[in-house]
N, C-alpha and C positions, 0 to 999 in steps of 0.2 A: 612320485611326489605329487603330480598333478591330480591323481585319483584320490589320494589321501586327504588333500587340503579341503575339498568341498564337504567331506564327511565330518569335519571337525566342528562345524556349526557356526563359526563367527570369524569375521576378518581380523586383520591386525594381529595375527598370531605368529609367533616366531617359531621357526622350524629348523632343526639341526639334524643332519644325516651323518651317521657314524658307521664306519666300515669295521666289521668284526669277522670278515671272511678268512683272511690270511692268518696262518699261525706263525709265520716268520717274523712278523712285527711284534715287538715286546708290548707295546701299548696300543690303544685304539687310535684311529685316524679319522679326523673330521673331514668328510668329503665335501659337504656343501651346507650353507646356511641360507635361509630364505625367510620371507615375510609374506603372509597371505594378504593380498590387496583387495581382491574382489572375487566373486564367484562367476567368472566368465572364462570359458575355455577358448574363446575366439579373441583373445586380447591382441592388440597390435603391438608389434615390436619395432621400434625405430632406433636409428643411430644418428649421430651428429655428422653434418657435412659442412664444409666451409668453401664458399664460392669466392674466388679471387678475381678482381678486375683492376683495370688501369684507366685513368682518365685520358681521353683523347682530345677533348675540347672543354675549356673552362670558361664559364661566364662569371658573374659576381658570386653568387652562392649556389649556382646550378652548374652541373658538370655532366658531360656525356661519358659514360663508363663502357669500355669495351672488354672483350674476352671474359666476361662474367656469365653471359647467357649465349646460347647458340641460335635462338630464334626469337621473334616477337611474341610467339605463343608462350614461351617460358617467362618472358617479362610480364605478360598479363597474369600469369600464375603467381608471380611474386610481387604484384603491385601492393604498395603499402608496407613492405618488409623493411626492417631496420637494417641499415648498413653502417659501417664504421671504418675509419682510416686507421693506419698504424699509429699515427700521431694522436689519436683520440678524438677526432672530429666526428660527431654523429650525423647521420643523414637518413634519408628515406627514399625508396624506389618509387618513382612517379609513373611514367609510362615509357613506351618505346619511342626512341628519337625519330622525329619526322624529318622530312627533307628541308623544311623551312627553318628548322632549329639547328642546322649545321651538319646533318647527315646527308650530304649530296652524293649522288652516284659518281663512280670513277669515270665512266664513259657517258657521253651524251646520249640520251635516250634510254639509259639503263635504269635499274632499280636501286634504291638506297640499300645499304648494307644492313642486314638483319642482325639482331643480337646486341645492339647498342642501346643502353638504357639511359634515360634521363633521371638524374637523382638530384635532390636538393640537400644542402648541408647547413649546419648552424654557423659555419664560417667558411671563408674562401679557402679552398684546397689548392695544392700545388701539383704540377705535372709529375713530380717525382713521388707522390703519395701512392700507396697501395690501398685499395678499397676491398673490404671483404664482407661477406654476408654469411651469418650463421643460420643454419636451417636444420630440419630433420627430414629424414627419408625412411620409408618403410622397408623393413627387411623381411624377406620371405624365408621362414625357417624350414629346412628340409625335414620331412617326417620319416622316422625310421622305426621299424618293427622287428624285433629280434625275439622269436619264441624260444623259451627255455624248456627243454624236455627233462627236467630233473625228476619228474614223477616216474619216469621209466627206469631209473637207477635203483639198485638194491638198497635196502635200508642201512646196511653197514658201511656204505660208501658215502662220502660227503662230496657235494658238488663244488668245484672250484672253477671260477671263470678265468678270463684272460688276464694276464698280469698287466698292471698299469706301468706307465713310463717311469714313475718314481720307483717302483719295485725293481725294474730292470736296471736303472741307474744305481740303486743301492747294492744290487748283487755284483755288478761289474765295476763299482767304484768310479763311475763316470761323473764328471762335474756338470753342472747345469750350464748349457751354452748361453753365452751373453752376446747379444747383438748390439754393436756400438750405435747403430742408427736408432735403437729403441731407448737409449739412455737420455735422460733429461740434461740438456746443456743450458748453461746460463745465457740468457738473452740480454745483450748489452746494446742499448739504443741511445743515441745522443739526444739530450733534451732539446725539444723543438722550441725555438724562440719565435713568438708571434709578434707581429707589428702592433704597436699601441693603437687603441681606438681613437680616431680623430673625429671630434664633433665639430661640425661647421659653426661659424660664429653666429650665423642667423638663427640656428637652433639653440645655441647657448643663451642668446638674448631672451628667448621665450621660456627657458627653464627657470625654476625657482632657485634661490641662492643655495639651498642645501644640495641640489643636484648638479650644480655647476662644477666643472673640474677646477681644482685648486692646487697650488704648489707645483705647477708644471714648470720644469726648468726651461729656460729660453734656449733656442737653438743658435742664437747669434753669438759670435765669438766675443769674448770680453776684450776690453781695451788693453789689458796687459798682454794678451796673446797676439794682438794685432800691432802692438807698438814695435817699431824698428829699433834694433839694438846697434848703437854706434860705438865701436870699441876704440880705445886709445892705441897709439902705435906700439906701446909696450905690451898691451894685451894681445894685439894681433901677432907679435913675435912669439909670445908664449903659446898661443893656440897653434901656430904653425909648427913649433917644436914638438908639442904633444902629438900632433898628427903624424910627424915623421917617426917618432918613437913607436906609435901604434902600427905604422906600415912595416917597420923593421921587425916587430914582434910577430906580425902576421906572416911575413915571408919565412921567418925561422920556423914557425909552427908548420907551415906547408912542407918545408924541406924535411923536418923531423918525421912527419907522417909518411912521406914518400920513402924514407930510408927504412922505417919499421914495417912497411907493407911487404908481405911475403911475395917472392917472385913466382909467377905461374909459368910453367913450361908448356 
């Protein structure tokens, strides 16, 4: 396919490869589909990687991330890369953590630990957050050369190559193996509740009226909730009787569950 595509003359061409070699199959079989992108035989092939780290020290909107890089040289390579937490807080990799920013050595006279990156985020993160970085890494494709000596065969014989895995499974009626670890599982995460933004009163006084926060409920308890309730003697007797009935009902429920519980030998 790589030799035919440059000879076609223009990019953005759709290519479809069909197998007509085997006579056992009733219909044709599509082997591969492709699109011509550019005329470059030395194209780079990359794949996605995800680097995962955990915060070890948190400042206001800056945090030190560990276990994401192994050395300060790697951090210098990924300076300016976008990071993100599982809760959706976006950030950016700044530089390797220095000793004065919280990366002190464990022993006196030692060196600070390498691989701890200083990252800034758009909001304060928590110690339980997981920080990940999506990047690309180059893949070296192994080159394989398989010469075909079909020209040495007689004219009345047709060349037949090695059977594919699909043909072998079809002949022996073998099912396609399914790996449970490769199946997509539903990801359920609890919604993260962020604290409301608190604007100081000195800053509120300098803001225009349209930008000032309005309709904010007061945190003070209402008078109805703070007022002491003084019951009459008859009301106290009724409340005590209801509490006794609730206690008897609870004890009966505990005994019933104890009787219905199977005995373990």
